[in-house]
C-alpha positions in Angstrom: 19.0 -27.4 -31.0 18.4 -30.3 -33.5 21.3 -31.0 -35.9 18.9 -31.6 -38.7 16.0 -29.5 -39.9 13.1 -31.5 -41.4 11.3 -29.6 -44.1 7.9 -28.5 -43.0 6.0 -30.2 -45.8 7.8 -33.5 -45.1 7.1 -33.2 -41.4 3.4 -32.6 -42.1 3.1 -35.6 -44.4 5.2 -38.1 -42.4 4.8 -37.8 -38.6 7.3 -40.7 -38.1 10.2 -38.2 -38.4 10.1 -36.9 -34.8 13.5 -37.4 -33.3 16.1 -35.3 -35.1 19.0 -36.9 -33.2 18.4 -40.4 -34.6 20.6 -41.6 -37.5 17.7 -43.5 -39.1 14.0 -43.8 -38.9 12.0 -46.7 -40.2 8.8 -45.8 -41.9 6.2 -48.4 -41.2 3.9 -49.2 -44.1 6.3 -47.7 -46.8 7.1 -49.5 -50.0 4.7 -51.7 -51.9 0.9 -51.7 -51.3 0.1 -53.3 -48.0 3.3 -52.1 -46.4 5.4 -55.1 -47.5 9.0 -54.6 -48.6 9.2 -55.9 -52.1 11.9 -56.6 -54.6 15.5 -57.8 -54.4 17.5 -54.5 -54.9 18.5 -51.7 -52.5 18.0 -48.1 -53.5 19.3 -44.8 -52.2 17.4 -41.6 -53.0 18.0 -37.9 -52.1 19.2 -34.6 -53.4 22.4 -34.3 -55.4 25.5 -34.3 -53.2 23.6 -36.0 -50.3 26.0 -38.9 -50.5 24.0 -41.6 -52.3 26.9 -42.8 -54.5 29.5 -42.9 -51.7 27.2 -44.7 -49.3 25.8 -47.0 -52.0 29.2 -48.1 -53.1 30.2 -48.8 -49.5 27.1 -50.8 -48.8 27.6 -52.8 -52.0 31.2 -53.5 -51.0 30.1 -54.8 -47.6 27.3 -56.9 -49.0 29.4 -58.2 -51.9 26.8 -57.1 -54.4 27.1 -55.1 -57.7 26.7 -51.3 -57.4 25.1 -49.1 -60.0 25.2 -45.3 -60.0 22.2 -44.5 -62.2 23.6 -41.2 -63.6 26.8 -43.0 -64.6 24.8 -45.8 -66.3 22.8 -43.2 -68.2 26.0 -41.6 -69.4 27.4 -44.9 -70.5 24.3 -45.8 -72.4 24.1 -42.4 -74.1 27.9 -42.1 -74.7 27.9 -38.6 -73.4 27.6 -36.5 -70.2 24.5 -35.5 -68.4 25.2 -31.9 -69.3 25.4 -32.8 -73.0 22.2 -34.8 -72.9 20.4 -31.9 -71.3 22.0 -29.4 -73.8 20.8 -31.5 -76.7 17.4 -32.6 -75.6 16.5 -30.8 -72.4 15.8 -32.3 -69.1 12.9 -34.2 -70.6 15.3 -36.2 -72.7 17.4 -37.0 -69.7 14.3 -38.1 -67.6 13.3 -40.5 -70.4 16.7 -42.1 -70.3 16.6 -42.2 -66.5 13.3 -44.1 -66.5 14.7 -46.6 -69.1 17.9 -47.1 -67.0 16.0 -47.6 -63.8 13.7 -50.1 -65.4 16.7 -52.0 -66.7 18.4 -52.2 -63.3 15.1 -53.2 -61.6 14.8 -56.1 -64.1 18.2 -57.5 -63.3 18.0 -60.9 -61.5 21.1 -60.3 -59.3 20.4 -58.2 -56.2 22.0 -54.8 -56.8 22.7 -51.7 -54.8 21.6 -48.6 -56.7 22.3 -44.9 -56.2 19.6 -42.9 -58.1 19.9 -39.4 -59.4 18.3 -36.6 -57.4 15.4 -36.2 -59.7 14.6 -39.9 -60.2 11.5 -39.6 -58.0 9.9 -36.9 -60.1 8.2 -39.4 -62.4 5.4 -41.6 -61.0 6.7 -44.5 -63.1 10.0 -44.3 -61.4 8.5 -44.1 -57.9 6.5 -47.2 -58.7 9.7 -49.0 -59.8 11.4 -48.0 -56.6 8.5 -49.1 -54.4 8.5 -52.5 -56.0 12.2 -52.9 -56.6 13.3 -53.3 -53.0 14.1 -51.3 -49.8 14.6 -47.6 -50.4 16.8 -45.4 -48.2 16.3 -41.6 -48.2 19.4 -39.6 -47.4 17.8 -36.5 -45.9 20.2 -33.5 -46.2 19.9 -29.9 -45.2 20.3 -27.2 -47.8 23.5 -26.0 -46.1 25.1 -29.5 -46.3 24.5 -30.0 -50.0 25.5 -26.4 -50.9 28.8 -26.9 -49.0 29.5 -30.2 -50.8 28.6 -28.8 -54.2 30.7 -25.8 -53.7 33.7 -28.0 -52.8 33.1 -30.5 -55.7 31.6 -28.7 -58.6 31.2 -30.9 -61.8 29.1 -29.1 -64.4 29.3 -32.1 -66.8 27.7 -34.4 -64.2 25.6 -31.8 -62.3 24.4 -29.1 -64.7 22.2 -26.4 -63.1 18.6 -27.2 -62.8 17.3 -23.6 -62.5 18.6 -20.1 -63.0 18.6 -19.5 -59.2 21.8 -19.1 -57.1 23.0 -22.5 -55.8 21.5 -22.0 -52.3 18.2 -20.9 -53.7 18.1 -23.8 -56.2 18.8 -26.4 -53.5 16.3 -24.9 -51.2 13.6 -25.0 -53.9 14.5 -28.6 -54.8 14.1 -29.7 -51.2 10.6 -28.1 -51.1 9.7 -29.9 -54.3 11.4 -33.3 -53.8 11.6 -34.2 -50.1 7.9 -35.1 -50.0 8.5 -37.4 -53.0 11.5 -39.0 -51.4 9.4 -39.6 -48.4 6.7 -41.3 -50.5 9.0 -44.0 -51.6 11.4 -44.3 -48.6 11.3 -47.2 -46.2 14.1 -45.7 -44.2 15.3 -42.1 -43.6 19.0 -41.5 -43.0 20.7 -38.3 -41.7 23.1 -37.4 -44.6 25.6 -35.6 -42.4 26.5 -38.7 -40.5 29.8 -40.5 -41.4 29.6 -43.0 -44.2 30.8 -45.8 -42.0 28.0 -45.1 -39.5 25.3 -45.0 -42.1 26.6 -48.1 -43.9 26.4 -50.1 -40.6 22.9 -48.8 -40.0 21.8 -49.8 -43.5 23.2 -53.4 -43.1 21.5 -53.7 -39.7 18.1 -52.7 -41.2 18.6 -55.0 -44.3 19.3 -57.9 -42.0 16.2 -57.2 -40.0 14.0 -57.2 -43.1 15.6 -60.2 -44.6 17.6 -58.5 -47.3 
């Protein structure tokens, strides 16, 4: 039985995801128009608790590059927590700050490793920034995996609820909504349940192959 379940809508849109036992799949033709890998940075996208920050920090350490967690940058710029931003201005206010922060990072001249927030792909402007900013790695996680991680490590200040649904229902709904968007921007798809060391080695191998 496959260890990872690919969401039906993502499978229908991206036939490249066929072997559920592989750690990573390369999506030919992803990225900038024409299928070229553009930009100087490296991005990680995926649901909250899929491991983007942990993996991004490890990849940055191995590459000797700066690392940016986009949610942390937003909080630093705003001088308050994600939860406080949402409480004061709603998710719309947070999304505006998110786009500003992503554009700022993409404009940096030094190649940077970036862990985005789970909802960064919702705005088309952000998806275009990611496509042109550099290789994008999608950490594909099952609903069970993210629920287990969020249950162990709850942080309402950093991860306020997105809906009124129970946690498992919320994360399932988010996968249905967001996985196709992650697939739109991803050049590579990673299995989020794999060890960080294994994933980091895979990322560095792929970056070397594409000259990054």
